[in-house]
TIVEX-414070 format. One record per residue (C-alpha): residue number from 1; y, z, x. Coordinates in pm, whole numbers, m for minus. Layout:
! residues N
<r nr="NUM" Y="Y" Z="Z" X="X"/>
...
END
This chain:
! residues 388
<r nr="1" Y="16127" Z="17246" X="14859"/>
<r nr="2" Y="16091" Z="17336" X="14490"/>
<r nr="3" Y="16397" Z="17273" X="14274"/>
<r nr="4" Y="16414" Z="17487" X="13963"/>
<r nr="5" Y="16653" Z="17389" X="13686"/>
<r nr="6" Y="16780" Z="17726" X="13570"/>
<r nr="7" Y="16996" Z="17591" X="13290"/>
<r nr="8" Y="16998" Z="17850" X="13011"/>
<r nr="9" Y="16919" Z="17584" X="12751"/>
<r nr="10" Y="16593" Z="17487" X="12916"/>
<r nr="11" Y="16269" Z="17642" X="12798"/>
<r nr="12" Y="16018" Z="17590" X="13081"/>
<r nr="13" Y="16217" Z="17743" X="13369"/>
<r nr="14" Y="16493" Z="17916" X="13176"/>
<r nr="15" Y="16629" Z="18265" X="13216"/>
<r nr="16" Y="16483" Z="18376" X="12882"/>
<r nr="17" Y="16123" Z="18278" X="12962"/>
<r nr="18" Y="15871" Z="18562" X="12971"/>
<r nr="19" Y="15590" Z="18388" X="13162"/>
<r nr="20" Y="15521" Z="18434" X="13533"/>
<r nr="21" Y="15746" Z="18147" X="13643"/>
<r nr="22" Y="16037" Z="18269" X="13435"/>
<r nr="23" Y="16004" Z="18628" X="13555"/>
<r nr="24" Y="15993" Z="18517" X="13918"/>
<r nr="25" Y="16304" Z="18304" X="13874"/>
<r nr="26" Y="16480" Z="18585" X="13691"/>
<r nr="27" Y="16410" Z="18819" X="13982"/>
<r nr="28" Y="16539" Z="18557" X="14225"/>
<r nr="29" Y="16861" Z="18508" X="14029"/>
<r nr="30" Y="16925" Z="18882" X="14020"/>
<r nr="31" Y="16855" Z="18930" X="14392"/>
<r nr="32" Y="17090" Z="18651" X="14498"/>
<r nr="33" Y="17369" Z="18765" X="14269"/>
<r nr="34" Y="17381" Z="18445" X="14065"/>
<r nr="35" Y="17478" Z="18411" X="13703"/>
<r nr="36" Y="17374" Z="18168" X="13431"/>
<r nr="37" Y="17657" Z="18034" X="13220"/>
<r nr="38" Y="17580" Z="18005" X="12851"/>
<r nr="39" Y="17872" Z="17779" X="12763"/>
<r nr="40" Y="17794" Z="17418" X="12684"/>
<r nr="41" Y="18026" Z="17266" X="12946"/>
<r nr="42" Y="17973" Z="17328" X="13226"/>
<r nr="43" Y="17636" Z="17504" X="13211"/>
<r nr="44" Y="17570" Z="17573" X="13577"/>
<r nr="45" Y="17478" Z="17860" X="13804"/>
<r nr="46" Y="17755" Z="17986" X="14030"/>
<r nr="47" Y="17764" Z="18262" X="14286"/>
<r nr="48" Y="17981" Z="18554" X="14186"/>
<r nr="49" Y="18294" Z="18571" X="14396"/>
<r nr="50" Y="18303" Z="18204" X="14493"/>
<r nr="51" Y="18206" Z="18029" X="14815"/>
<r nr="52" Y="17850" Z="17957" X="14715"/>
<r nr="53" Y="17656" Z="17875" X="15033"/>
<r nr="54" Y="17364" Z="17765" X="14815"/>
<r nr="55" Y="17582" Z="17501" X="14649"/>
<r nr="56" Y="17699" Z="17378" X="14988"/>
<r nr="57" Y="17343" Z="17345" X="15112"/>
<r nr="58" Y="17261" Z="17120" X="14817"/>
<r nr="59" Y="17523" Z="16863" X="14919"/>
<r nr="60" Y="17340" Z="16587" X="15109"/>
<r nr="61" Y="17530" Z="16386" X="15373"/>
<r nr="62" Y="17498" Z="16072" X="15162"/>
<r nr="63" Y="17692" Z="16241" X="14881"/>
<r nr="64" Y="17978" Z="16378" X="15091"/>
<r nr="65" Y="18219" Z="16111" X="14970"/>
<r nr="66" Y="18165" Z="16241" X="14614"/>
<r nr="67" Y="18229" Z="16608" X="14694"/>
<r nr="68" Y="18561" Z="16760" X="14793"/>
<r nr="69" Y="18655" Z="17090" X="14950"/>
<r nr="70" Y="18688" Z="17238" X="14603"/>
<r nr="71" Y="18315" Z="17307" X="14613"/>
<r nr="72" Y="18414" Z="17638" X="14772"/>
<r nr="73" Y="18588" Z="17740" X="14451"/>
<r nr="74" Y="18396" Z="17964" X="14207"/>
<r nr="75" Y="18406" Z="17709" X="13925"/>
<r nr="76" Y="18196" Z="17455" X="14117"/>
<r nr="77" Y="17824" Z="17505" X="14158"/>
<r nr="78" Y="17480" Z="17373" X="14085"/>
<r nr="79" Y="17203" Z="17466" X="13842"/>
<r nr="80" Y="16936" Z="17332" X="14077"/>
<r nr="81" Y="16827" Z="17632" X="14280"/>
<r nr="82" Y="16608" Z="17540" X="14581"/>
<r nr="83" Y="16308" Z="17758" X="14649"/>
<r nr="84" Y="16133" Z="17741" X="14985"/>
<r nr="85" Y="15774" Z="17676" X="14882"/>
<r nr="86" Y="15447" Z="17609" X="15064"/>
<r nr="87" Y="15574" Z="17303" X="15251"/>
<r nr="88" Y="15248" Z="17255" X="15442"/>
<r nr="89" Y="15036" Z="17265" X="15128"/>
<r nr="90" Y="14863" Z="16930" X="15058"/>
<r nr="91" Y="14993" Z="16749" X="14751"/>
<r nr="92" Y="14762" Z="16522" X="14543"/>
<r nr="93" Y="14861" Z="16160" X="14588"/>
<r nr="94" Y="14950" Z="15943" X="14294"/>
<r nr="95" Y="14699" Z="15683" X="14180"/>
<r nr="96" Y="14870" Z="15347" X="14245"/>
<r nr="97" Y="14652" Z="15136" X="14015"/>
<r nr="98" Y="14736" Z="15213" X="13652"/>
<r nr="99" Y="14712" Z="14859" X="13515"/>
<r nr="100" Y="14420" Z="14618" X="13545"/>
<r nr="101" Y="14603" Z="14312" X="13675"/>
<r nr="102" Y="14311" Z="14081" X="13589"/>
<r nr="103" Y="14295" Z="14177" X="13223"/>
<r nr="104" Y="14607" Z="14000" X="13097"/>
<r nr="105" Y="14832" Z="13699" X="13135"/>
<r nr="106" Y="15153" Z="13644" X="13330"/>
<r nr="107" Y="15258" Z="13347" X="13118"/>
<r nr="108" Y="15520" Z="13527" X="12908"/>
<r nr="109" Y="15662" Z="13747" X="13186"/>
<r nr="110" Y="15945" Z="13508" X="13272"/>
<r nr="111" Y="16057" Z="13473" X="12912"/>
<r nr="112" Y="16025" Z="13847" X="12848"/>
<r nr="113" Y="16227" Z="13952" X="13154"/>
<r nr="114" Y="16490" Z="13686" X="13086"/>
<r nr="115" Y="16552" Z="13850" X="12748"/>
<r nr="116" Y="16580" Z="14204" X="12889"/>
<r nr="117" Y="16765" Z="14172" X="13221"/>
<r nr="118" Y="17099" Z="14023" X="13107"/>
<r nr="119" Y="17180" Z="14338" X="12910"/>
<r nr="120" Y="17117" Z="14549" X="13223"/>
<r nr="121" Y="17323" Z="14346" X="13469"/>
<r nr="122" Y="17679" Z="14390" X="13348"/>
<r nr="123" Y="17918" Z="14280" X="13620"/>
<r nr="124" Y="17640" Z="14255" X="13882"/>
<r nr="125" Y="17742" Z="14585" X="14040"/>
<r nr="126" Y="17693" Z="14961" X="14003"/>
<r nr="127" Y="18029" Z="15135" X="14004"/>
<r nr="128" Y="17889" Z="15487" X="13988"/>
<r nr="129" Y="17569" Z="15686" X="13991"/>
<r nr="130" Y="17532" Z="15673" X="13612"/>
<r nr="131" Y="17525" Z="15292" X="13614"/>
<r nr="132" Y="17278" Z="15297" X="13903"/>
<r nr="133" Y="17040" Z="15522" X="13711"/>
<r nr="134" Y="17079" Z="15311" X="13395"/>
<r nr="135" Y="16981" Z="14995" X="13585"/>
<r nr="136" Y="16690" Z="15174" X="13751"/>
<r nr="137" Y="16558" Z="15306" X="13418"/>
<r nr="138" Y="16612" Z="14969" X="13249"/>
<r nr="139" Y="16407" Z="14777" X="13506"/>
<r nr="140" Y="16129" Z="15034" X="13488"/>
<r nr="141" Y="16125" Z="15032" X="13106"/>
<r nr="142" Y="16118" Z="14650" X="13086"/>
<r nr="143" Y="15828" Z="14615" X="13329"/>
<r nr="144" Y="15636" Z="14902" X="13172"/>
<r nr="145" Y="15675" Z="14757" X="12821"/>
<r nr="146" Y="15546" Z="14418" X="12930"/>
<r nr="147" Y="15248" Z="14562" X="13120"/>
<r nr="148" Y="15155" Z="14792" X="12833"/>
<r nr="149" Y="15157" Z="14505" X="12581"/>
<r nr="150" Y="14979" Z="14244" X="12796"/>
<r nr="151" Y="14745" Z="14432" X="13031"/>
<r nr="152" Y="14476" Z="14695" X="12999"/>
<r nr="153" Y="14529" Z="15031" X="13160"/>
<r nr="154" Y="14278" Z="15179" X="13402"/>
<r nr="155" Y="14163" Z="15532" X="13343"/>
<r nr="156" Y="14384" Z="15782" X="13523"/>
<r nr="157" Y="14200" Z="16004" X="13767"/>
<r nr="158" Y="14207" Z="16376" X="13713"/>
<r nr="159" Y="14434" Z="16606" X="13904"/>
<r nr="160" Y="14315" Z="16701" X="14249"/>
<r nr="161" Y="14186" Z="17059" X="14271"/>
<r nr="162" Y="14159" Z="17068" X="14651"/>
<r nr="163" Y="14431" Z="17334" X="14678"/>
<r nr="164" Y="14254" Z="17577" X="14445"/>
<r nr="165" Y="14038" Z="17867" X="14570"/>
<r nr="166" Y="13666" Z="17813" X="14612"/>
<r nr="167" Y="13575" Z="18035" X="14317"/>
<r nr="168" Y="13797" Z="17831" X="14082"/>
<r nr="169" Y="13648" Z="17504" X="14206"/>
<r nr="170" Y="13298" Z="17636" X="14137"/>
<r nr="171" Y="13393" Z="17727" X="13781"/>
<r nr="172" Y="13542" Z="17381" X="13725"/>
<r nr="173" Y="13222" Z="17215" X="13850"/>
<r nr="174" Y="13007" Z="17443" X="13633"/>
<r nr="175" Y="13221" Z="17367" X="13327"/>
<r nr="176" Y="13177" Z="16993" X="13382"/>
<r nr="177" Y="12801" Z="17042" X="13413"/>
<r nr="178" Y="12794" Z="17234" X="13085"/>
<r nr="179" Y="12992" Z="16954" X="12921"/>
<r nr="180" Y="12731" Z="16699" X="13027"/>
<r nr="181" Y="12450" Z="16918" X="12896"/>
<r nr="182" Y="12636" Z="16963" X="12567"/>
<r nr="183" Y="12662" Z="16587" X="12521"/>
<r nr="184" Y="12287" Z="16552" X="12576"/>
<r nr="185" Y="12198" Z="16807" X="12307"/>
<r nr="186" Y="12039" Z="16676" X="11987"/>
<r nr="187" Y="12078" Z="16980" X="11764"/>
<r nr="188" Y="12417" Z="17105" X="11651"/>
<r nr="189" Y="12337" Z="17475" X="11711"/>
<r nr="190" Y="12280" Z="17399" X="12079"/>
<r nr="191" Y="12613" Z="17215" X="12097"/>
<r nr="192" Y="12789" Z="17520" X="11946"/>
<r nr="193" Y="12631" Z="17746" X="12209"/>
<r nr="194" Y="12752" Z="17521" X="12492"/>
<r nr="195" Y="13101" Z="17491" X="12341"/>
<r nr="196" Y="13134" Z="17869" X="12342"/>
<r nr="197" Y="13053" Z="17894" X="12711"/>
<r nr="198" Y="13280" Z="17601" X="12795"/>
<r nr="199" Y="13574" Z="17761" X="12611"/>
<r nr="200" Y="13513" Z="18090" X="12790"/>
<r nr="201" Y="13510" Z="17918" X="13130"/>
<r nr="202" Y="13822" Z="17721" X="13043"/>
<r nr="203" Y="14012" Z="18041" X="12960"/>
<r nr="204" Y="13906" Z="18200" X="13290"/>
<r nr="205" Y="14005" Z="17890" X="13488"/>
<r nr="206" Y="14349" Z="17877" X="13325"/>
<r nr="207" Y="14404" Z="18249" X="13383"/>
<r nr="208" Y="14317" Z="18227" X="13754"/>
<r nr="209" Y="14533" Z="17916" X="13803"/>
<r nr="210" Y="14829" Z="18093" X="13638"/>
<r nr="211" Y="14780" Z="18395" X="13864"/>
<r nr="212" Y="14764" Z="18169" X="14169"/>
<r nr="213" Y="15083" Z="17985" X="14072"/>
<r nr="214" Y="15259" Z="18313" X="14000"/>
<r nr="215" Y="15174" Z="18449" X="14346"/>
<r nr="216" Y="15302" Z="18127" X="14506"/>
<r nr="217" Y="15631" Z="18153" X="14318"/>
<r nr="218" Y="15668" Z="18517" X="14421"/>
<r nr="219" Y="15615" Z="18426" X="14787"/>
<r nr="220" Y="15867" Z="18145" X="14751"/>
<r nr="221" Y="16123" Z="18380" X="14599"/>
<r nr="222" Y="16083" Z="18628" X="14882"/>
<r nr="223" Y="16155" Z="18352" X="15135"/>
<r nr="224" Y="16484" Z="18241" X="14981"/>
<r nr="225" Y="16716" Z="18436" X="15205"/>
<r nr="226" Y="16988" Z="18302" X="15435"/>
<r nr="227" Y="16914" Z="18583" X="15677"/>
<r nr="228" Y="16561" Z="18455" X="15733"/>
<r nr="229" Y="16565" Z="18218" X="16036"/>
<r nr="230" Y="16282" Z="17994" X="15912"/>
<r nr="231" Y="16472" Z="17927" X="15589"/>
<r nr="232" Y="16752" Z="17741" X="15765"/>
<r nr="233" Y="16502" Z="17568" X="15995"/>
<r nr="234" Y="16304" Z="17431" X="15702"/>
<r nr="235" Y="16622" Z="17345" X="15513"/>
<r nr="236" Y="16746" Z="17137" X="15807"/>
<r nr="237" Y="16416" Z="16949" X="15825"/>
<r nr="238" Y="16441" Z="16860" X="15456"/>
<r nr="239" Y="16811" Z="16779" X="15431"/>
<r nr="240" Y="16842" Z="16482" X="15661"/>
<r nr="241" Y="16608" Z="16513" X="15960"/>
<r nr="242" Y="16840" Z="16620" X="16234"/>
<r nr="243" Y="17176" Z="16601" X="16060"/>
<r nr="244" Y="17223" Z="16977" X="16069"/>
<r nr="245" Y="17106" Z="17027" X="16428"/>
<r nr="246" Y="17444" Z="17164" X="16537"/>
<r nr="247" Y="17452" Z="17430" X="16266"/>
<r nr="248" Y="17404" Z="17776" X="16414"/>
<r nr="249" Y="17370" Z="18092" X="16210"/>
<r nr="250" Y="17415" Z="18321" X="16509"/>
<r nr="251" Y="17736" Z="18480" X="16626"/>
<r nr="252" Y="17850" Z="18494" X="16987"/>
<r nr="253" Y="17682" Z="18834" X="17024"/>
<r nr="254" Y="17348" Z="18678" X="16911"/>
<r nr="255" Y="17351" Z="18863" X="16578"/>
<r nr="256" Y="17239" Z="18664" X="16274"/>
<r nr="257" Y="17497" Z="18569" X="16009"/>
<r nr="258" Y="17400" Z="18723" X="15674"/>
<r nr="259" Y="17724" Z="18714" X="15475"/>
<r nr="260" Y="17722" Z="18418" X="15229"/>
<r nr="261" Y="18095" Z="18364" X="15292"/>
<r nr="262" Y="18036" Z="18322" X="15666"/>
<r nr="263" Y="17742" Z="18090" X="15600"/>
<r nr="264" Y="17961" Z="17877" X="15374"/>
<r nr="265" Y="18234" Z="17853" X="15639"/>
<r nr="266" Y="17983" Z="17754" X="15908"/>
<r nr="267" Y="17830" Z="17488" X="15689"/>
<r nr="268" Y="18172" Z="17352" X="15587"/>
<r nr="269" Y="18281" Z="17329" X="15952"/>
<r nr="270" Y="17961" Z="17144" X="16037"/>
<r nr="271" Y="18026" Z="16888" X="15762"/>
<r nr="272" Y="18370" Z="16825" X="15913"/>
<r nr="273" Y="18210" Z="16772" X="16254"/>
<r nr="274" Y="17966" Z="16516" X="16115"/>
<r nr="275" Y="18241" Z="16309" X="15957"/>
<r nr="276" Y="18487" Z="16341" X="16244"/>
<r nr="277" Y="18768" Z="16410" X="15996"/>
<r nr="278" Y="18939" Z="16708" X="15842"/>
<r nr="279" Y="19084" Z="16806" X="15509"/>
<r nr="280" Y="19126" Z="16547" X="15234"/>
<r nr="281" Y="19038" Z="16258" X="15467"/>
<r nr="282" Y="18685" Z="16390" X="15474"/>
<r nr="283" Y="18635" Z="16296" X="15107"/>
<r nr="284" Y="18751" Z="15939" X="15155"/>
<r nr="285" Y="18533" Z="15870" X="15459"/>
<r nr="286" Y="18185" Z="15743" X="15379"/>
<r nr="287" Y="17904" Z="15888" X="15587"/>
<r nr="288" Y="17746" Z="15543" X="15602"/>
<r nr="289" Y="18024" Z="15429" X="15839"/>
<r nr="290" Y="17918" Z="15672" X="16110"/>
<r nr="291" Y="17543" Z="15720" X="16067"/>
<r nr="292" Y="17277" Z="15450" X="16078"/>
<r nr="293" Y="17080" Z="15444" X="15753"/>
<r nr="294" Y="16732" Z="15324" X="15680"/>
<r nr="295" Y="16572" Z="15305" X="15335"/>
<r nr="296" Y="16201" Z="15349" X="15401"/>
<r nr="297" Y="15936" Z="15360" X="15131"/>
<r nr="298" Y="15593" Z="15519" X="15146"/>
<r nr="299" Y="15341" Z="15362" X="15388"/>
<r nr="300" Y="15136" Z="15244" X="15092"/>
<r nr="301" Y="15433" Z="15034" X="14984"/>
<r nr="302" Y="15541" Z="14921" X="15331"/>
<r nr="303" Y="15879" Z="14833" X="15186"/>
<r nr="304" Y="16160" Z="14898" X="15432"/>
<r nr="305" Y="16520" Z="14782" X="15462"/>
<r nr="306" Y="16724" Z="14883" X="15769"/>
<r nr="307" Y="17103" Z="14893" X="15763"/>
<r nr="308" Y="17370" Z="14971" X="16019"/>
<r nr="309" Y="17645" Z="15003" X="15759"/>
<r nr="310" Y="17697" Z="15022" X="15384"/>
<r nr="311" Y="17719" Z="14646" X="15330"/>
<r nr="312" Y="17526" Z="14482" X="15047"/>
<r nr="313" Y="17160" Z="14399" X="15092"/>
<r nr="314" Y="17087" Z="14027" X="15089"/>
<r nr="315" Y="16822" Z="13847" X="14885"/>
<r nr="316" Y="16642" Z="13750" X="15205"/>
<r nr="317" Y="16596" Z="14117" X="15299"/>
<r nr="318" Y="16453" Z="14199" X="14958"/>
<r nr="319" Y="16222" Z="13896" X="14967"/>
<r nr="320" Y="16094" Z="13992" X="15311"/>
<r nr="321" Y="16043" Z="14358" X="15216"/>
<r nr="322" Y="15846" Z="14283" X="14898"/>
<r nr="323" Y="15639" Z="14009" X="15063"/>
<r nr="324" Y="15523" Z="14262" X="15325"/>
<r nr="325" Y="15412" Z="14515" X="15065"/>
<r nr="326" Y="15058" Z="14556" X="14938"/>
<r nr="327" Y="14970" Z="14443" X="14587"/>
<r nr="328" Y="14816" Z="14781" X="14499"/>
<r nr="329" Y="15100" Z="14988" X="14646"/>
<r nr="330" Y="15302" Z="15200" X="14406"/>
<r nr="331" Y="15654" Z="15067" X="14359"/>
<r nr="332" Y="15822" Z="15217" X="14056"/>
<r nr="333" Y="15646" Z="15480" X="13846"/>
<r nr="334" Y="15320" Z="15332" X="13714"/>
<r nr="335" Y="15428" Z="14986" X="13834"/>
<r nr="336" Y="15230" Z="14832" X="14127"/>
<r nr="337" Y="15407" Z="14606" X="14373"/>
<r nr="338" Y="15204" Z="14305" X="14252"/>
<r nr="339" Y="15426" Z="14293" X="13943"/>
<r nr="340" Y="15739" Z="14265" X="14157"/>
<r nr="341" Y="15585" Z="13973" X="14345"/>
<r nr="342" Y="15514" Z="13794" X="14019"/>
<r nr="343" Y="15856" Z="13866" X="13867"/>
<r nr="344" Y="16057" Z="13845" X="14189"/>
<r nr="345" Y="16257" Z="13527" X="14103"/>
<r nr="346" Y="16390" Z="13707" X="13796"/>
<r nr="347" Y="16426" Z="14053" X="13951"/>
<r nr="348" Y="16591" Z="13947" X="14276"/>
<r nr="349" Y="16945" Z="13990" X="14141"/>
<r nr="350" Y="16866" Z="14322" X="13973"/>
<r nr="351" Y="16698" Z="14460" X="14286"/>
<r nr="352" Y="16987" Z="14342" X="14502"/>
<r nr="353" Y="17236" Z="14528" X="14280"/>
<r nr="354" Y="17008" Z="14833" X="14265"/>
<r nr="355" Y="16944" Z="14870" X="14638"/>
<r nr="356" Y="17298" Z="14779" X="14742"/>
<r nr="357" Y="17437" Z="15032" X="14494"/>
<r nr="358" Y="17201" Z="15303" X="14618"/>
<r nr="359" Y="17307" Z="15239" X="14977"/>
<r nr="360" Y="17677" Z="15237" X="14888"/>
<r nr="361" Y="17659" Z="15550" X="14669"/>
<r nr="362" Y="17424" Z="15738" X="14900"/>
<r nr="363" Y="17156" Z="15793" X="14635"/>
<r nr="364" Y="16795" Z="15682" X="14604"/>
<r nr="365" Y="16704" Z="15560" X="14251"/>
<r nr="366" Y="16504" Z="15834" X="14080"/>
<r nr="367" Y="16228" Z="15598" X="13970"/>
<r nr="368" Y="16148" Z="15519" X="14333"/>
<r nr="369" Y="16017" Z="15868" X="14391"/>
<r nr="370" Y="15837" Z="15787" X="14714"/>
<r nr="371" Y="16162" Z="15670" X="14873"/>
<r nr="372" Y="16371" Z="15874" X="15111"/>
<r nr="373" Y="16681" Z="15833" X="15325"/>
<r nr="374" Y="16627" Z="15891" X="15695"/>
<r nr="375" Y="16939" Z="15957" X="15902"/>
<r nr="376" Y="16890" Z="15825" X="16253"/>
<r nr="377" Y="17142" Z="15923" X="16520"/>
<r nr="378" Y="17227" Z="15691" X="16805"/>
<r nr="379" Y="17077" Z="15796" X="17141"/>
<r nr="380" Y="17288" Z="15985" X="17394"/>
<r nr="381" Y="17571" Z="16034" X="17144"/>
<r nr="382" Y="17640" Z="16372" X="16979"/>
<r nr="383" Y="17672" Z="16395" X="16603"/>
<r nr="384" Y="18030" Z="16520" X="16615"/>
<r nr="385" Y="18151" Z="16192" X="16773"/>
<r nr="386" Y="18248" Z="15914" X="16528"/>
<r nr="387" Y="17982" Z="15646" X="16550"/>
<r nr="388" Y="17714" Z="15889" X="16666"/>
END
């Protein structure tokens, strides 16, 4: 699932861009009948005529208590347009070891964190998503600042090229070989000759990579269609792992629903069935009261906390989860889990507030990018029954 921010003020993926990505997104916007608002507030994309099925599909079950029925009105929408991309395509993994943990000292960590954390923990709770993100960013910034000032950084490995065509990989290997030969040259005229060939190869590599990315975006744009059966199948697999099993886009006569208004009504009815409520009561009912939740991190982290409700996470659960993790596993961005083990006595309160707030608000902190919420239904109980 590729999320493109089509805000008109953005440059990279904006409506006014003339590169391949921008043209593909522009075509997609025109085909779906969407519009880009140029006003400063709000600056979102909305479907013309209201009842935006795309906006409804972007509402995750964990955020239902923050969204009301007014999402069907034309003045509510989202500027994050999902594109069904190559979901099976391998993605290069992040390098977990950015810092050399043996190159510095941990002596000043306690004093440093003690000076930074009090300003982040105001009231020892996160009342809303904005406070949750502020705490998440503050913890990440404090740890990153200390590691940057006291430890050496390992060299970051280059981006994986395994998904590129064979001809592009050969050109990349040949360019690297020319670079090594250039460095071995003694005379400057030979270096100039090699630099010319290297620049020529670099231009060809960039051109072919741009063409490849453009073709992928075009294929993704062609797949974004509610009438395409695989679109809803893939969307269900990405939006909660089984939460939308009861959603059917077929009528009683086995014809496929293609009208966006009908799709919106079907999706809205399904959300009511999940919660077991109707109308305004649906907004006040938290989805965590009826669905078992489990925060599970990447296998490299092995950091998992299971919950049956939305109650606060205890210090013992956090201690057990971090103690089971590997030292080299990636925790926050660029922060290995070994740092959390060293600074755990100071971070225990901050992590407790962070994880409890994320569970209560139904949102994973953005810095924990390898985290995901898995919705697990109870066996032999349908989803439309409260407690199932």
